VOPAGU-2260 file (C-alpha; in pm, 1 decimal, decimal comma):
REM VOPAGU-2260
SITE   aa  ch    i         X         Y         Z
SITE  MET   A    0   -2571,0      57,1      85,3
SITE  ASP   A    1   -2438,7    -279,5     -42,6
SITE  GLY   A    2   -2083,5    -148,9     -64,8
SITE  VAL   A    3   -2091,3       4,9     283,1
SITE  LYS   A    4   -2243,7    -313,9     423,7
SITE  ALA   A    5   -1957,7    -510,2     260,1
SITE  ILE   A    6   -1710,3    -305,3     467,2
SITE  PHE   A    7   -1862,4    -435,1     791,7
SITE  GLU   A    8   -2029,9    -763,2     701,4
SITE  PRO   A    9   -1822,4    -943,6     437,7
SITE  GLN   A   10   -1819,7   -1321,5     411,8
SITE  ARG   A   11   -1477,3   -1317,3     246,7
SITE  VAL   A   12   -1189,7   -1069,6     279,8
SITE  VAL   A   13    -859,8   -1039,9      94,1
SITE  ILE   A   14    -564,4    -870,4     266,1
SITE  ILE   A   15    -337,0    -717,8       0,2
SITE  GLY   A   16      14,0    -616,6     103,5
SITE  SER   A   17     382,0    -687,6      66,5
SITE  SER   A   18     626,6    -909,9     252,5
SITE  LYS   A   19     912,9    -687,0     128,2
SITE  ILE   A   20     810,4    -321,7      89,4
SITE  GLN   A   21     914,2    -105,4     383,5
SITE  GLU   A   22     845,8     264,9     334,1
SITE  LYS   A   23    1104,2     503,4     477,6
SITE  VAL   A   24     817,7     722,5     597,5
SITE  GLY   A   25     474,2     564,3     579,8
SITE  MET   A   26     267,6     276,1     716,2
SITE  THR   A   27     355,4      12,6     456,4
SITE  SER   A   28     568,4    -256,8     616,6
SITE  PRO   A   29     588,9    -637,9     627,2
SITE  GLN   A   30     530,1    -621,3    1002,8
SITE  LEU   A   31     199,3    -434,1     967,4
SITE  PHE   A   32      91,6    -670,4     688,1
SITE  LYS   A   33     163,7    -975,0     906,4
SITE  SER   A   34     -17,3    -826,8    1206,3
SITE  VAL   A   35    -338,6    -756,7    1011,6
SITE  ILE   A   36    -323,9   -1112,9     872,4
SITE  TYR   A   37    -275,9   -1246,0    1226,9
SITE  ASN   A   38    -583,3   -1063,3    1360,4
SITE  MET   A   39    -805,3   -1155,1    1068,2
SITE  ARG   A   40    -712,0   -1522,8    1075,1
SITE  LYS   A   41    -752,7   -1544,2    1451,5
SITE  ILE   A   42   -1065,5   -1332,8    1509,3
SITE  PHE   A   43   -1267,9   -1299,9    1184,8
SITE  HIS   A   44   -1551,0   -1553,1    1151,2
SITE  GLY   A   45   -1546,3   -1548,7     769,1
SITE  LYS   A   46   -1283,7   -1646,4     513,1
SITE  THR   A   47    -954,0   -1456,3     495,9
SITE  CYS   A   48    -736,5   -1471,9     183,5
SITE  ILE   A   49    -385,5   -1328,2     154,7
SITE  LEU   A   50    -247,0   -1158,4    -154,9
SITE  ASP   A   51     123,4   -1080,2    -127,8
SITE  VAL   A   52     237,2    -873,6    -426,9
SITE  ASP   A   53     585,6   -1022,2    -375,4
SITE  GLY   A   54     453,0   -1377,4    -383,1
SITE  LYS   A   55     591,9   -1495,7     -49,7
SITE  THR   A   56     261,3   -1546,5     136,0
SITE  GLY   A   57     -70,8   -1673,1       4,9
SITE  TYR   A   58    -162,7   -1572,2    -352,2
SITE  ASN   A   59      30,5   -1332,3    -574,7
SITE  LYS   A   60    -257,5   -1236,9    -808,5
SITE  LEU   A   61    -622,9   -1158,1    -750,5
SITE  SER   A   62    -720,1   -1381,9   -1043,4
SITE  LYS   A   63    -586,6   -1685,6    -854,7
SITE  LEU   A   64    -828,9   -1647,5    -563,3
SITE  PRO   A   65   -1087,4   -1931,9    -560,1
SITE  LYS   A   66   -1371,5   -1682,9    -506,6
SITE  ILE   A   67   -1391,2   -1304,3    -533,1
SITE  PRO   A   68   -1421,1   -1148,8    -184,3
SITE  GLU   A   69   -1662,8    -868,1    -100,5
SITE  LEU   A   70   -1394,0    -667,4      81,5
SITE  ALA   A   71   -1027,4    -595,8       7,8
SITE  VAL   A   72    -795,0    -443,7     269,4
SITE  ILE   A   73    -495,0    -281,4      99,3
SITE  ILE   A   74    -168,0    -212,6     283,3
SITE  LEU   A   75      64,3     -67,5      16,6
SITE  PRO   A   76     211,7     271,0     -84,4
SITE  PRO   A   77     -24,2     496,2    -285,5
SITE  LYS   A   78      89,7     397,9    -636,6
SITE  GLN   A   79      65,6      21,3    -575,0
SITE  SER   A   80    -258,5      65,8    -375,4
SITE  ILE   A   81    -423,5     237,2    -670,9
SITE  GLU   A   82    -309,7     -42,9    -904,0
SITE  GLN   A   83    -457,7    -306,0    -672,7
SITE  ALA   A   84    -774,3    -101,6    -618,5
SITE  LYS   A   85    -837,0     -98,2    -994,5
SITE  LYS   A   86    -783,1    -475,3   -1022,6
SITE  CYS   A   87   -1023,1    -535,4    -731,6
SITE  ALA   A   88   -1286,4    -308,4    -885,0
SITE  LYS   A   89   -1263,2    -484,8   -1222,1
SITE  LYS   A   90   -1304,7    -824,7   -1054,3
SITE  GLY   A   91   -1620,3    -720,1    -871,9
SITE  VAL   A   92   -1494,4    -659,0    -516,7
SITE  LYS   A   93   -1761,9    -444,0    -349,1
SITE  ALA   A   94   -1551,1    -237,6    -109,1
SITE  LEU   A   95   -1195,8    -132,9     -22,1
SITE  VAL   A   96   -1035,0     -37,9     307,7
SITE  LEU   A   97    -715,0     157,6     239,3
SITE  ILE   A   98    -495,5     146,5     548,2
SITE  THR   A   99    -197,5     354,4     435,5
SITE  GLY   A  100    -178,4     728,9     366,6
SITE  GLY   A  101      53,4     965,0     181,4
SITE  TYR   A  102    -179,8    1024,0    -116,3
SITE  ASN   A  103    -157,4    1349,4    -311,6
SITE  ASP   A  104    -460,9    1515,2    -472,5
SITE  GLU   A  105    -399,6    1353,2    -810,3
SITE  GLN   A  106    -387,1    1005,6    -654,9
SITE  ARG   A  107    -707,8    1072,0    -462,3
SITE  GLN   A  108    -873,1    1167,7    -789,9
SITE  GLN   A  109    -752,3     842,7    -946,2
SITE  LEU   A  110    -920,2     647,9    -668,4
SITE  LEU   A  111   -1242,1     843,1    -713,8
SITE  LYS   A  112   -1243,0     766,1   -1086,9
SITE  ILE   A  113   -1211,7     394,6   -1007,7
SITE  LYS   A  114   -1498,8     426,2    -761,0
SITE  GLU   A  115   -1717,4     611,0   -1012,5
SITE  LYS   A  116   -1641,8     374,6   -1301,9
SITE  TYR   A  117   -1692,2      44,6   -1119,2
SITE  GLY   A  118   -1919,3     137,8    -826,6
SITE  ILE   A  119   -1674,9       6,3    -565,6
SITE  ARG   A  120   -1689,7     182,1    -225,9
SITE  VAL   A  121   -1369,6     316,9     -70,5
SITE  LEU   A  122   -1300,3     370,0     300,5
SITE  GLY   A  123    -996,6     592,8     338,2
SITE  PRO   A  124    -721,9     620,8     235,2
SITE  ASN   A  125    -517,6     680,2     550,5
SITE  THR   A  126    -758,2     487,6     774,1
SITE  ILE   A  127    -453,6     352,4     964,9
SITE  MET   A  128    -652,0      74,3    1134,2
SITE  GLY   A  129    -961,8      35,4     917,5
SITE  VAL   A  130   -1266,7    -132,8    1072,3
SITE  MET   A  131   -1382,2    -360,9    1351,4
SITE  ASN   A  132   -1710,5    -547,2    1388,6
SITE  THR   A  133   -1744,2    -729,7    1719,5
SITE  ALA   A  134   -2038,8    -935,5    1588,8
SITE  ASN   A  135   -1838,1   -1118,4    1319,4
SITE  GLY   A  136   -1481,9   -1068,7    1444,9
SITE  LEU   A  137   -1378,2    -843,2    1155,9
SITE  ASN   A  138   -1059,2    -669,0    1271,0
SITE  THR   A  139    -829,6    -495,0    1021,0
SITE  THR   A  140    -616,0    -327,9    1287,9
SITE  PHE   A  141    -248,5    -416,0    1330,3
SITE  GLU   A  142    -268,2    -421,6    1710,7
SITE  ARG   A  143    -249,7    -793,5    1777,1
SITE  ASN   A  144    -526,2    -945,0    1990,3
SITE  VAL   A  145    -688,8    -606,2    2054,4
SITE  MET   A  146   -1065,5    -648,0    2030,2
SITE  PRO   A  147   -1323,5    -471,1    2247,8
SITE  ARG   A  148   -1610,9    -656,2    2408,6
SITE  LYS   A  149   -1925,4    -697,3    2199,7
SITE  GLY   A  150   -2176,7    -426,7    2281,1
SITE  ASN   A  151   -2398,7    -156,7    2133,3
SITE  ILE   A  152   -2178,2     154,9    2092,1
SITE  ALA   A  153   -2054,8     240,1    1740,9
SITE  VAL   A  154   -1745,5     461,6    1714,1
SITE  THR   A  155   -1621,9     652,2    1409,3
SITE  SER   A  156   -1295,0     845,4    1414,4
SITE  GLN   A  157   -1146,1    1066,6    1146,4
SITE  SER   A  158    -812,5    1040,0    1327,1
SITE  GLY   A  159    -615,9     720,9    1373,1
SITE  GLY   A  160    -464,4     857,2    1695,3
SITE  VAL   A  161    -793,8     965,4    1854,1
SITE  GLY   A  162    -951,0     639,4    1739,0
SITE  ALA   A  163    -668,0     440,4    1895,2
SITE  CYS   A  164    -718,8     626,9    2224,6
SITE  LEU   A  165   -1093,1     551,9    2217,3
SITE  LEU   A  166   -1020,7     188,4    2133,6
SITE  ASP   A  167    -774,2     160,3    2421,1
SITE  TRP   A  168   -1033,2     317,5    2653,7
SITE  ALA   A  169   -1299,1      70,5    2542,3
SITE  CYS   A  170   -1068,1    -227,2    2595,6
SITE  PHE   A  171    -932,8    -109,7    2932,7
SITE  TYR   A  172   -1278,5     -43,0    3081,2
SITE  ASN   A  173   -1440,5    -337,9    2901,0
SITE  ILE   A  174   -1690,8    -112,2    2723,6
SITE  GLY   A  175   -1923,3    -288,5    2479,5
SITE  ILE   A  176   -1861,3    -185,6    2117,6
SITE  SER   A  177   -2062,5    -282,6    1808,4
SITE  LYS   A  178   -1857,2    -124,3    1527,5
SITE  PHE   A  179   -1533,2      74,6    1517,2
SITE  THR   A  180   -1442,1     272,8    1206,1
SITE  PHE   A  181   -1127,1     468,6    1128,6
SITE  VAL   A  182   -1232,0     681,2     828,9
SITE  GLY   A  183    -910,9     862,4     735,8
SITE  ASP   A  184    -935,3    1098,5     437,8
SITE  LYS   A  185   -1301,7    1022,4     355,0
SITE  ILE   A  186   -1265,7    1051,5     -23,7
SITE  ASP   A  187   -1574,5     831,5     -65,9
SITE  VAL   A  188   -1737,9     665,4     237,4
SITE  ASP   A  189   -1806,9     947,6     481,1
SITE  ASP   A  190   -2004,8    1035,0     793,3
SITE  VAL   A  191   -2336,4    1033,9     606,3
SITE  ASP   A  192   -2279,0     680,4     472,8
SITE  LEU   A  193   -2177,9     557,9     817,1
SITE  LEU   A  194   -2469,9     725,4     994,1
SITE  ARG   A  195   -2706,8     560,8     748,1
SITE  TYR   A  196   -2545,8     220,8     810,7
SITE  TYR   A  197   -2541,3     260,7    1192,4
SITE  GLY   A  198   -2900,5     381,2    1183,9
SITE  ASN   A  199   -3006,2      45,3    1038,3
SITE  ASP   A  200   -2761,4    -166,6    1238,0
SITE  ARG   A  201   -2942,4    -380,7    1496,2
SITE  ASP   A  202   -2627,6    -413,0    1706,5
SITE  THR   A  203   -2587,9     -34,7    1747,0
SITE  THR   A  204   -2791,6     180,7    1987,2
SITE  VAL   A  205   -2546,4     470,4    2046,8
SITE  ILE   A  206   -2329,9     644,8    1783,9
SITE  CYS   A  207   -2002,7     828,8    1865,1
SITE  LEU   A  208   -1823,2    1052,8    1617,2
SITE  TYR   A  209   -1480,4    1215,6    1625,7
SITE  MET   A  210   -1476,4    1468,0    1341,3
SITE  GLU   A  211   -1227,2    1716,8    1204,2
SITE  GLY   A  212   -1431,0    1822,6     901,5
SITE  ILE   A  213   -1718,6    1730,6     675,1
SITE  ARG   A  214   -1796,6    1757,2     304,0
SITE  ASN   A  215   -2174,4    1765,9     279,3
SITE  GLY   A  216   -2321,9    1937,0     583,5
SITE  ARG   A  217   -2680,5    1944,3     457,4
SITE  LYS   A  218   -2698,4    1567,4     397,2
SITE  PHE   A  219   -2524,4    1504,3     728,0
SITE  ILE   A  220   -2788,2    1705,9     916,9
SITE  GLU   A  221   -3075,2    1539,0     729,8
SITE  GLU   A  222   -2945,7    1188,7     803,7
SITE  ALA   A  223   -2869,9    1265,7    1167,5
SITE  ARG   A  224   -3217,7    1411,3    1226,3
SITE  LYS   A  225   -3375,3    1083,4    1113,0
SITE  ILE   A  226   -3151,5     872,3    1338,3
SITE  VAL   A  227   -3165,2    1068,5    1666,2
SITE  LYS   A  228   -3532,5     981,1    1706,8
SITE  LYS   A  229   -3425,7     625,4    1788,9
SITE  LYS   A  230   -3048,8     638,7    1852,2
SITE  PRO   A  231   -2846,6     915,0    2022,9
SITE  ILE   A  232   -2548,6    1062,6    1836,6
SITE  LEU   A  233   -2251,9    1210,4    2023,8
SITE  ALA   A  234   -1987,0    1422,4    1853,0
SITE  LEU   A  235   -1638,4    1536,9    1950,0
SITE  LYS   A  236   -1506,9    1800,4    1709,5
SITE  GLY   A  237   -1136,1    1855,6    1646,0
SITE  GLY   A  238    -994,3    2164,4    1475,2
SITE  VAL   A  239   -1186,7    2410,0    1691,5
SITE  THR   A  240    -917,4    2680,8    1704,3
SITE  GLN   A  241    -773,0    2847,5    1394,1
SITE  GLU   A  242    -434,6    2686,3    1455,7
SITE  SER   A  243    -566,6    2332,4    1502,3
SITE  ALA   A  244    -799,9    2369,9    1202,7
SITE  LYS   A  245    -494,2    2430,6     982,2
SITE  ARG   A  246    -336,7    2111,6    1114,9
SITE  ALA   A  247    -659,7    1917,5    1056,0
SITE  ARG   A  248    -656,1    2013,0     687,1
SITE  SER   A  249    -312,1    1857,1     639,1
SITE  HIS   A  250    -378,0    1571,2     881,6
SITE  THR   A  251    -669,0    1397,2     709,1
SITE  ALA   A  252    -728,3    1612,9     401,5
SITE  SER   A  253   -1014,5    1765,1     602,2
SITE  ILE   A  254   -1222,7    2073,7     540,6
SITE  ALA   A  255   -1251,7    2178,4     902,6
SITE  GLY   A  256   -1489,6    2474,4     867,4
SITE  SER   A  257   -1598,9    2729,3    1126,3
SITE  ASP   A  258   -1660,2    2590,2    1473,8
SITE  GLN   A  259   -1970,8    2807,2    1508,7
SITE  ILE   A  260   -2112,5    2650,3    1191,3
SITE  PHE   A  261   -2049,7    2301,0    1328,8
SITE  ASP   A  262   -2208,3    2391,9    1660,7
SITE  ALA   A  263   -2520,9    2519,6    1486,0
SITE  ALA   A  264   -2530,6    2211,0    1260,8
SITE  PHE   A  265   -2503,6    1973,1    1558,2
SITE  LYS   A  266   -2790,6    2150,1    1736,4
SITE  LYS   A  267   -3008,4    2146,7    1424,6
SITE  ALA   A  268   -2937,4    1776,8    1371,3
SITE  GLY   A  269   -3004,3    1680,5    1735,4
SITE  ILE   A  270   -2643,4    1572,9    1788,9
SITE  ILE   A  271   -2504,2    1606,6    2141,8
SITE  ARG   A  272   -2162,3    1770,4    2144,6
SITE  VAL   A  273   -1896,4    1678,9    2402,1
SITE  GLU   A  274   -1569,9    1851,6    2486,7
SITE  ASN   A  275   -1313,5    1572,4    2512,4
SITE  ILE   A  276   -1242,6    1200,7    2471,0
SITE  GLU   A  277   -1334,8    1111,0    2828,7
SITE  GLU   A  278   -1671,0    1290,6    2806,0
SITE  LEU   A  279   -1743,3    1110,5    2478,7
SITE  MET   A  280   -1695,9     765,9    2631,6
SITE  ASN   A  281   -1863,0     856,1    2963,1
SITE  ALA   A  282   -2172,1     983,9    2782,6
SITE  ALA   A  283   -2180,6     687,0    2543,8
SITE  ILE   A  284   -2177,0     441,9    2834,8
SITE  ALA   A  285   -2464,0     623,1    3007,1
SITE  LEU   A  286   -2674,4     642,4    2689,7
SITE  SER   A  287   -2612,6     273,4    2619,2
SITE  LYS   A  288   -2729,1     169,0    2967,8
SITE  GLN   A  289   -2982,6     424,5    3090,4
SITE  PRO   A  290   -3299,3     597,6    2962,0
SITE  PRO   A  291   -3310,1     965,6    2867,6
SITE  MET   A  292   -3396,9    1200,0    3153,6
SITE  SER   A  293   -3747,9    1347,7    3121,2
SITE  GLY   A  294   -3689,2    1654,0    3342,6
SITE  ASP   A  295   -3417,5    1861,6    3512,1
SITE  ASN   A  296   -3465,6    1739,2    3869,3
SITE  VAL   A  297   -3177,0    1538,3    4018,9
SITE  ALA   A  298   -3168,1    1365,9    4357,3
SITE  ILE   A  299   -2835,1    1283,1    4522,5
SITE  VAL   A  300   -2803,1     989,6    4764,4
SITE  SER   A  301   -2463,9     963,6    4935,2
SITE  ASN   A  302   -2288,7     804,2    5231,5
SITE  VAL   A  303   -2053,0    1104,9    5262,1
SITE  GLY   A  304   -2128,0    1476,3    5292,4
SITE  GLY   A  305   -1850,0    1660,5    5108,4
SITE  PRO   A  306   -1869,7    1478,3    4771,7
SITE  ALA   A  307   -2251,4    1515,5    4782,6
SITE  ILE   A  308   -2210,0    1893,6    4817,5
SITE  LEU   A  309   -1966,1    1895,2    4524,5
SITE  ALA   A  310   -2221,8    1697,9    4322,8
SITE  ALA   A  311   -2490,4    1953,4    4414,4
SITE  ASP   A  312   -2262,4    2235,8    4297,2
SITE  ALA   A  313   -2205,1    2051,6    3968,0
SITE  VAL   A  314   -2581,8    2005,9    3922,9
SITE  ALA   A  315   -2629,3    2384,2    3938,7
SITE  ARG   A  316   -2331,3    2454,8    3710,4
SITE  ASN   A  317   -2471,6    2217,7    3446,9
SITE  ASN   A  318   -2813,0    2387,9    3439,7
SITE  LEU   A  319   -2989,1    2102,3    3617,1
SITE  THR   A  320   -3192,0    2135,2    3937,9
SITE  LEU   A  321   -3171,2    1972,2    4278,1
SITE  ALA   A  322   -3503,5    1791,2    4312,7
SITE  SER   A  323   -3734,4    1911,4    4592,4
SITE  LEU   A  324   -3837,7    1587,9    4757,4
SITE  SER   A  325   -4200,8    1557,3    4865,3
SITE  GLU   A  326   -4276,6    1584,4    5237,0
SITE  GLU   A  327   -4398,7    1224,3    5230,1
SITE  THR   A  328   -4065,9    1099,1    5088,3
SITE  LYS   A  329   -3872,4    1293,0    5351,5
SITE  ARG   A  330   -4097,1    1166,3    5631,7
SITE  LYS   A  331   -4060,0     801,2    5524,7
SITE  ILE   A  332   -3679,9     823,6    5501,3
SITE  GLU   A  333   -3641,8    1002,5    5834,5
SITE  SER   A  334   -3879,2     763,2    6013,8
SITE  LEU   A  335   -3684,2     463,3    5883,4
SITE  TYR   A  336   -3346,0     616,1    5969,4
SITE  PRO   A  337   -3354,3     866,2    6256,9
SITE  GLY   A  338   -3051,0    1090,4    6230,7
SITE  VAL   A  339   -3068,6    1111,2    5851,4
SITE  ASP   A  340   -3171,5    1453,1    5719,5
SITE  ALA   A  341   -3369,6    1375,0    5403,1
SITE  THR   A  342   -3302,3    1712,6    5243,2
SITE  ASN   A  343   -3152,0    1676,8    4894,6
SITE  PRO   A  344   -2857,7    1601,4    4870,3
SITE  ILE   A  345   -2936,8    1319,2    5112,1
SITE  ASP   A  346   -2648,1    1212,2    5334,7
SITE  ILE   A  347   -2744,0     862,3    5453,9
SITE  ILE   A  348   -2436,9     854,1    5682,9
SITE  ALA   A  349   -2106,7     666,3    5658,8
SITE  ASP   A  350   -2240,6     345,1    5815,4
SITE  ALA   A  351   -2493,6     290,8    5531,3
SITE  LYS   A  352   -2481,3     -49,9    5371,0
SITE  ALA   A  353   -2693,5    -237,5    5114,0
SITE  GLU   A  354   -3025,8    -228,1    5300,6
SITE  ARG   A  355   -3020,9     149,6    5361,4
SITE  TYR   A  356   -2913,9     228,6    5004,9
SITE  SER   A  357   -3188,5       6,4    4865,5
SITE  LYS   A  358   -3470,9     153,7    5074,0
SITE  VAL   A  359   -3368,6     517,8    5033,7
SITE  LEU   A  360   -3308,3     478,9    4659,4
SITE  GLN   A  361   -3650,3     316,4    4616,8
SITE  LEU   A  362   -3826,1     598,1    4800,9
SITE  VAL   A  363   -3637,0     864,3    4605,2
SITE  LEU   A  364   -3707,3     701,6    4267,6
SITE  ALA   A  365   -4077,0     673,0    4357,0
SITE  ASP   A  366   -4095,2    1047,9    4418,8
SITE  LYS   A  367   -4271,5    1228,2    4130,1
SITE  ASN   A  368   -4044,4    1530,9    4177,3
SITE  VAL   A  369   -3734,2    1326,1    4086,7
SITE  ASN   A  370   -3624,9    1271,4    3723,2
SITE  GLY   A  371   -3284,4    1112,4    3783,0
SITE  VAL   A  372   -3059,8     997,4    4068,7
SITE  LEU   A  373   -2687,7    1029,9    4136,2
SITE  ILE   A  374   -2558,5     784,9    4396,5
SITE  ILE   A  375   -2227,8     823,9    4579,6
SITE  ASN   A  376   -2090,5     520,6    4763,2
SITE  MET   A  377   -1741,2     557,8    4901,7
SITE  LEU   A  378   -1561,7     269,4    5069,3
SITE  LYS   A  379   -1279,3     443,3    5253,0
SITE  SER   A  380   -1391,8     602,4    5580,8
SITE  CYS   A  381   -1728,1     422,8    5539,4
SITE  PHE   A  382   -1886,1      84,7    5619,6
SITE  PHE   A  383   -1997,1      30,4    5258,8
SITE  GLU   A  384   -1842,4    -274,3    5083,5
SITE  PRO   A  385   -1829,9    -349,6    4708,0
SITE  GLU   A  386   -2088,9    -630,3    4730,0
SITE  ASP   A  387   -2339,0    -386,2    4882,5
SITE  ALA   A  388   -2353,7    -215,1    4542,7
SITE  ARG   A  389   -2553,3    -504,6    4394,0
SITE  VAL   A  390   -2874,0    -354,9    4535,0
SITE  ILE   A  391   -2837,7     -47,3    4311,9
SITE  PRO   A  392   -2920,1    -208,8    3973,4
SITE  GLU   A  393   -3183,6    -427,8    4143,7
SITE  THR   A  394   -3363,4    -124,2    4286,5
SITE  ALA   A  395   -3315,2      96,3    3980,0
SITE  ALA   A  396   -3472,9    -173,3    3759,8
SITE  LYS   A  397   -3809,0    -108,2    3931,0
SITE  TYR   A  398   -3810,2     245,2    3781,8
SITE  PRO   A  399   -3676,9     193,8    3426,6
SITE  GLU   A  400   -3791,6     538,0    3307,1
SITE  LYS   A  401   -3558,1     721,6    3549,6
SITE  PRO   A  402   -3178,7     719,0    3496,7
SITE  VAL   A  403   -2946,3     622,9    3781,8
SITE  VAL   A  404   -2569,3     680,7    3780,3
SITE  ASP   A  405   -2320,2     574,8    4045,1
SITE  VAL   A  406   -2006,0     738,9    4185,1
SITE  PRO   A  407   -1763,9     521,5    4385,2
SITE  ALA   A  408   -1537,6     826,5    4410,7
SITE  GLY   A  409   -1161,1     793,7    4386,7
SITE  GLY   A  410    -928,5     534,9    4236,1
SITE  GLU   A  411    -917,5     212,2    4435,9
SITE  ASP   A  412   -1279,8     247,2    4548,7
SITE  PHE   A  413   -1390,0     294,7    4187,7
SITE  ALA   A  414   -1197,9     -14,8    4073,9
SITE  LEU   A  415   -1347,8    -231,7    4350,3
SITE  VAL   A  416   -1708,5    -129,1    4282,0
SITE  TYR   A  417   -1650,1    -148,8    3906,3
SITE  LYS   A  418   -1571,6    -519,1    3945,0
SITE  VAL   A  419   -1920,7    -565,4    4089,8
SITE  LEU   A  420   -2126,1    -324,6    3874,8
SITE  GLY   A  421   -1920,5    -291,3    3555,4
SITE  ASP   A  422   -2135,2    -537,6    3358,6
SITE  THR   A  423   -2468,8    -413,3    3493,7
SITE  SER   A  424   -2708,0    -143,5    3369,4
SITE  ILE   A  425   -2557,9     114,7    3606,9
SITE  PRO   A  426   -2286,5     344,4    3463,5
SITE  LEU   A  427   -2003,0     426,6    3704,1
SITE  TYR   A  428   -1782,4     735,8    3733,2
SITE  ASN   A  429   -1494,7     813,7    3964,5
SITE  LEU   A  430   -1591,4    1176,3    4038,4
SITE  PRO   A  431   -1929,6    1340,5    4108,6
SITE  GLU   A  432   -1870,9    1609,4    3844,5
SITE  LYS   A  433   -1835,2    1347,4    3567,6
SITE  ALA   A  434   -2160,4    1180,1    3670,0
SITE  VAL   A  435   -2346,0    1514,0    3662,8
SITE  LYS   A  436   -2218,3    1585,9    3311,3
SITE  VAL   A  437   -2354,4    1248,4    3206,0
SITE  LEU   A  438   -2695,2    1331,8    3356,5
SITE  LYS   A  439   -2683,2    1656,1    3158,0
SITE  VAL   A  440   -2633,5    1448,6    2839,8
SITE  LEU   A  441   -2921,9    1216,3    2934,3
SITE  ARG   A  442   -3137,9    1524,5    2986,0
SITE  ALA   A  443   -3026,6    1670,4    2652,3
SITE  TYR   A  444   -3124,0    1348,1    2477,4
SITE  GLY   A  445   -3459,0    1353,5    2655,2
SITE  LYS   A  446   -3525,9    1694,6    2498,7
SITE  ILE   A  447   -3407,3    1575,3    2155,3
SITE  VAL   A  448   -3638,9    1272,1    2158,0
SITE  LYS   A  449   -3933,1    1493,1    2256,1
SITE  LYS   A  450   -3851,3    1752,3    1987,6
SITE  HIS   A  451   -3781,1    1511,5    1702,3
């Protein structure tokens, strides 16, 4: 694992590129080279060295570096990248991140021979943006000043475009990320290597994968089965249809494989599959903040009727169950708030503020028939204000074994409540249906933990 660890935790990094070469079609360009240098010098906590093959910036030869780095990031066309990769391997560099693509099969084989001869690990080629580690500031992307908040979600993407979308999502919603890996063609370092690394990474508690194909399914399943006991793994699979699978093969030199085979492999491994990018991030946030759900029974507490009914419909569609509250719970709620019908979903009326939410939520969470709670708190047409939401994490903390998710439905309402609860243990969603899907994932992980 030394080589894989060097990809994420190097003390010294050399950026190898050109201040002149501009490919007609391809990622090699002086602008990209400068942008990666900018990010590394500004954000990385270790030492960054520059090797410009044209001699305009930094060093012009690896032999002139004062100390051999553990990691080299290469931003050159395939032929020159291979030349530099060989020089790095001979000098004792432990790992390479190859940003640019355009490699043919023969060139990929050349890289593999270098890897096999010298033991150097290779991420890529065609990673496009390479790696990020929020703990040490490592950032080989060429998007200047783009760095997600430090957190506990690790993301791996086989596609630069999907990875960029996930990265943008994480930055926009201030989602805490531990590691971000763009794997590209996966000629060497692959999903198995990364799972093994994430499994041992103290900063990572949730693992997200975007995959188009895989080389060694058996090893992948074996590694995943070990990890899911302590860390959930989410997977989004591209290349599901016959047409998209063909594109995936040319896109990242991927062996896409039958979707049914992948589905069976994910289930065997204990990996939770999601359908799209939004579901991947929504589920990751919930798993990073809330416990798994130990049963199917969901209680809904809402200050509006219609969205609560939609949430109840979604509960049934997602094979969960509306919890049957005990008679004692119902009696206590109705005696505290005459006019409130304590049948699940519980409509606590549009004038509900912090005190009512706190007391009803506490009674519902204390009920043995309840395994998880979905809260809806709209602002428009209601008396509820953003600051009232602070009671939700405070109350939920008294019952840490039961997950709680919150729905300030809409756009503006969501943004206002997110400002108050975004950094707390409570995950937020702008529609009831999204929150129910997240509870379904928390329930799925509850079953996986019990099984494994």
